[in-house]
Backbone as JSON, one array per atom type, in Angstrom:
{
  "sequence": "MNRKDFLVTAAGVAATLAASTAALAKTTTTPPTQKPTRGEAGSARNMKRVRYMLERLIDELQHDQRDYGGYRVKAIASLQQARGDIEQALQWDKAHPSK",
  "N": [[17.98, -20.85, 16.8], [20.27, -20.72, 14.39], [23.7, -19.45, 13.91], [24.16, -18.45, 11.43], [21.64, -17.87, 10.47], [21.17, -15.86, 12.31], [23.09, -14.06, 11.82], [22.34, -13.16, 9.36], [19.75, -12.18, 9.91], [20.44, -10.1, 11.62], [21.87, -8.46, 10.0], [19.75, -7.63, 8.34], [18.22, -6.32, 10.08], [19.85, -4.19, 10.56], [20.06, -2.92, 8.11], [17.43, -2.14, 7.81], [16.98, -0.42, 9.87], [18.85, 1.62, 9.33], [17.75, 2.63, 7.02], [15.1, 3.47, 7.94], [15.99, 5.39, 9.77], [17.06, 7.25, 8.25], [14.88, 8.14, 6.81], [13.45, 9.11, 8.96], [14.92, 11.46, 9.63], [14.32, 13.13, 7.67], [11.77, 14.1, 8.24], [9.25, 16.51, 8.8], [9.12, 19.29, 11.04], [7.1, 19.78, 13.98], [4.46, 22.04, 13.73], [4.51, 25.22, 15.53], [2.07, 25.81, 16.85], [0.85, 23.42, 17.5], [0.45, 21.01, 19.88], [2.82, 18.7, 21.3], [2.31, 15.29, 20.42], [1.12, 12.25, 21.99], [2.63, 10.12, 20.92], [5.2, 11.06, 20.26], [7.04, 11.05, 22.48], [7.11, 8.41, 23.05], [8.35, 7.62, 20.63], [11.0, 8.41, 20.79], [11.72, 6.96, 23.08], [11.49, 4.32, 21.91], [13.68, 4.64, 19.97], [15.86, 4.69, 21.59], [15.64, 2.3, 22.88], [16.0, 0.51, 20.66], [18.63, 1.37, 19.91], [19.94, 0.42, 22.28], [19.47, -2.45, 21.8], [20.9, -2.83, 19.34], [23.61, -2.19, 20.38], [23.93, -4.5, 22.03], [23.68, -6.64, 20.13], [26.02, -5.99, 18.37], [28.01, -6.42, 20.24], [27.68, -9.16, 20.84], [28.32, -10.26, 18.27], [30.95, -9.34, 17.98], [32.22, -10.94, 19.74], [32.17, -13.38, 18.68], [33.63, -16.33, 17.46], [33.9, -17.18, 14.91], [34.39, -16.13, 11.35], [32.75, -16.21, 9.17], [33.2, -15.88, 6.4], [33.79, -13.19, 6.1], [31.4, -11.78, 6.4], [30.57, -11.44, 8.94], [32.03, -9.32, 9.91], [31.25, -7.38, 8.09], [28.48, -7.26, 8.9], [28.71, -6.31, 11.55], [29.84, -3.7, 10.94], [27.57, -2.56, 9.63], [25.62, -2.68, 11.57], [26.78, -0.9, 13.47], [26.83, 1.3, 12.02], [24.07, 1.72, 11.79], [23.55, 2.19, 14.54], [24.9, 4.56, 14.88], [23.44, 6.26, 13.28], [21.15, 6.28, 14.51], [21.81, 7.55, 16.87], [22.55, 10.08, 15.87], [19.98, 10.85, 15.12], [18.5, 11.01, 17.64], [20.04, 12.99, 18.83], [19.51, 15.11, 17.05], [16.71, 15.19, 17.45], [16.79, 16.15, 20.2], [17.92, 18.61, 19.89], [15.94, 19.98, 18.46], [13.35, 20.49, 19.91], [9.95, 19.75, 20.28], [7.28, 21.96, 20.16]],
  "CA": [[18.32, -20.06, 15.64], [21.77, -20.93, 14.22], [24.63, -18.41, 13.76], [23.97, -17.96, 10.05], [20.35, -17.17, 10.44], [21.26, -14.76, 13.22], [23.86, -12.93, 11.19], [21.4, -12.59, 8.08], [18.74, -11.32, 10.64], [21.11, -8.86, 12.24], [22.21, -7.47, 8.79], [18.54, -7.14, 7.81], [17.69, -5.34, 10.95], [20.74, -3.06, 10.51], [19.56, -2.21, 6.87], [16.12, -1.56, 8.04], [17.12, 0.71, 10.88], [19.47, 2.69, 8.58], [16.75, 3.29, 6.01], [14.17, 4.21, 8.74], [16.53, 6.53, 10.47], [17.23, 8.3, 7.16], [13.52, 8.72, 6.64], [13.17, 9.96, 10.23], [15.72, 12.58, 9.62], [13.64, 14.05, 6.63], [10.45, 14.46, 8.6], [9.13, 17.88, 9.14], [8.96, 19.67, 12.55], [5.83, 20.1, 14.46], [4.08, 23.54, 13.8], [4.56, 25.81, 16.93], [0.76, 25.99, 17.53], [0.34, 22.13, 17.78], [1.18, 20.38, 21.04], [3.35, 17.34, 21.02], [1.39, 14.25, 20.45], [1.66, 11.2, 22.88], [3.6, 9.24, 20.31], [6.49, 11.59, 20.14], [7.93, 10.58, 23.59], [7.31, 6.94, 22.76], [9.15, 7.36, 19.55], [12.34, 8.54, 21.31], [11.88, 5.86, 23.82], [11.79, 3.2, 21.02], [14.9, 4.78, 19.29], [16.83, 4.38, 22.64], [15.49, 0.77, 23.12], [16.63, 0.02, 19.54], [20.01, 1.5, 20.03], [20.56, -0.57, 23.13], [19.56, -3.7, 21.29], [21.97, -2.77, 18.52], [24.69, -2.4, 21.1], [24.01, -5.94, 22.46], [24.04, -7.4, 18.89], [27.38, -5.64, 18.06], [28.92, -6.96, 21.21], [27.66, -10.53, 20.63], [29.03, -10.57, 17.01], [32.36, -9.06, 18.12], [32.9, -12.05, 20.53], [31.88, -14.64, 17.92], [34.92, -16.96, 17.12], [33.99, -17.43, 13.4], [34.39, -14.94, 10.64], [31.72, -16.36, 8.18], [33.62, -15.38, 5.1], [33.9, -11.58, 6.15], [30.03, -11.35, 6.55], [30.38, -11.02, 10.32], [32.73, -7.99, 10.04], [30.33, -6.56, 7.48], [27.33, -7.14, 9.75], [29.09, -5.4, 12.63], [29.92, -2.35, 10.37], [26.38, -2.1, 9.29], [24.99, -2.32, 12.88], [27.52, 0.29, 13.95], [26.47, 2.52, 11.19], [22.64, 1.99, 12.26], [23.7, 2.83, 15.78], [25.37, 6.04, 14.78], [22.42, 7.05, 12.7], [20.08, 6.5, 15.67], [22.36, 8.41, 17.83], [22.35, 11.39, 15.29], [18.55, 11.22, 15.15], [18.29, 11.43, 18.84], [20.77, 14.33, 19.09], [18.61, 16.01, 16.23], [15.43, 15.41, 18.24], [16.96, 16.9, 21.42], [18.17, 19.99, 19.41], [14.76, 20.57, 17.85], [12.22, 19.97, 20.64], [8.63, 20.13, 19.86], [6.76, 23.2, 21.2]],
  "C": [[19.9, -20.2, 15.56], [22.37, -19.5, 13.92], [24.26, -17.79, 12.44], [22.74, -17.27, 9.87], [20.45, -15.85, 11.18], [21.93, -13.55, 12.43], [22.99, -12.32, 10.04], [20.19, -11.7, 8.87], [19.34, -10.02, 11.04], [21.43, -7.9, 11.0], [20.83, -6.91, 8.31], [17.99, -6.08, 8.74], [18.54, -3.98, 10.82], [20.32, -2.17, 9.13], [18.39, -1.44, 7.04], [16.12, -0.32, 8.85], [17.81, 1.87, 10.14], [18.66, 3.37, 7.75], [15.76, 3.93, 6.87], [14.76, 5.46, 9.43], [16.73, 7.67, 9.46], [15.94, 8.87, 6.92], [13.11, 9.56, 7.75], [13.89, 11.27, 10.1], [15.12, 13.61, 8.65], [12.29, 14.44, 7.08], [10.49, 15.87, 8.93], [8.98, 18.06, 10.7], [7.49, 19.95, 12.84], [5.54, 21.65, 14.47], [4.09, 24.03, 15.4], [3.15, 25.74, 17.53], [0.28, 24.62, 18.02], [1.13, 21.67, 18.92], [1.66, 19.06, 20.67], [2.37, 16.24, 21.2], [2.0, 13.02, 21.49], [2.6, 10.31, 22.28], [4.97, 9.73, 20.3], [7.46, 11.11, 21.22], [8.17, 9.14, 23.48], [8.31, 6.67, 21.72], [10.64, 7.49, 19.94], [12.63, 7.37, 22.07], [12.23, 4.52, 22.93], [13.17, 3.39, 20.33], [15.96, 4.39, 20.33], [16.76, 2.92, 22.87], [16.26, 0.17, 21.91], [18.09, 0.08, 19.64], [20.76, 0.49, 21.2], [20.49, -1.96, 22.6], [20.63, -3.81, 20.2], [23.35, -2.98, 19.22], [24.96, -3.81, 21.58], [24.27, -6.85, 21.22], [25.52, -7.26, 18.43], [28.28, -6.38, 18.99], [28.9, -8.49, 21.01], [28.45, -10.92, 19.39], [30.42, -10.36, 17.19], [32.96, -10.32, 18.96], [32.73, -13.39, 19.82], [33.31, -15.13, 17.39], [35.08, -17.06, 15.45], [33.91, -16.1, 12.66], [33.29, -15.05, 9.54], [31.98, -15.69, 6.91], [33.73, -13.79, 4.94], [32.56, -11.01, 6.46], [29.87, -10.82, 7.97], [30.9, -9.67, 10.62], [31.75, -6.92, 9.32], [29.08, -6.21, 8.26], [27.58, -6.18, 10.85], [29.17, -4.01, 12.2], [28.49, -1.8, 10.13], [25.49, -1.77, 10.54], [25.64, -1.15, 13.59], [26.92, 1.52, 13.29], [24.88, 2.97, 11.67], [22.64, 2.73, 13.68], [23.98, 4.26, 15.71], [24.23, 6.87, 14.11], [21.33, 7.2, 13.7], [20.47, 7.52, 16.52], [22.23, 9.89, 17.25], [20.88, 11.75, 15.43], [18.19, 11.59, 16.48], [18.95, 12.78, 19.21], [19.85, 15.41, 18.19], [17.38, 16.39, 16.99], [15.6, 16.27, 19.47], [17.27, 18.42, 20.96], [17.01, 20.71, 18.81], [13.47, 19.97, 18.69], [10.97, 20.54, 20.16], [7.91, 21.17, 20.78], [5.34, 22.84, 21.6]]
}
């Protein structure tokens, strides 16, 4: 994959993550009588894994020598926003544990 394709893919991933994080923040809490489902722990694990992947993408783009007409900087900013959104979602999840 060449760098241009990588940047386009990274920007797409960032936009998708930002949108999915916003949707996650709007979800309702689990009723107190319902036990947590098996998928809830996996979801937090997925969010942490994606956050790690974003950190690696950001680092790789920051060390790139070319600017790509400013799109590299825009992609980095989008990825950082997505990483921040995921961090906020994880903090919200930690503050609102399922019963």
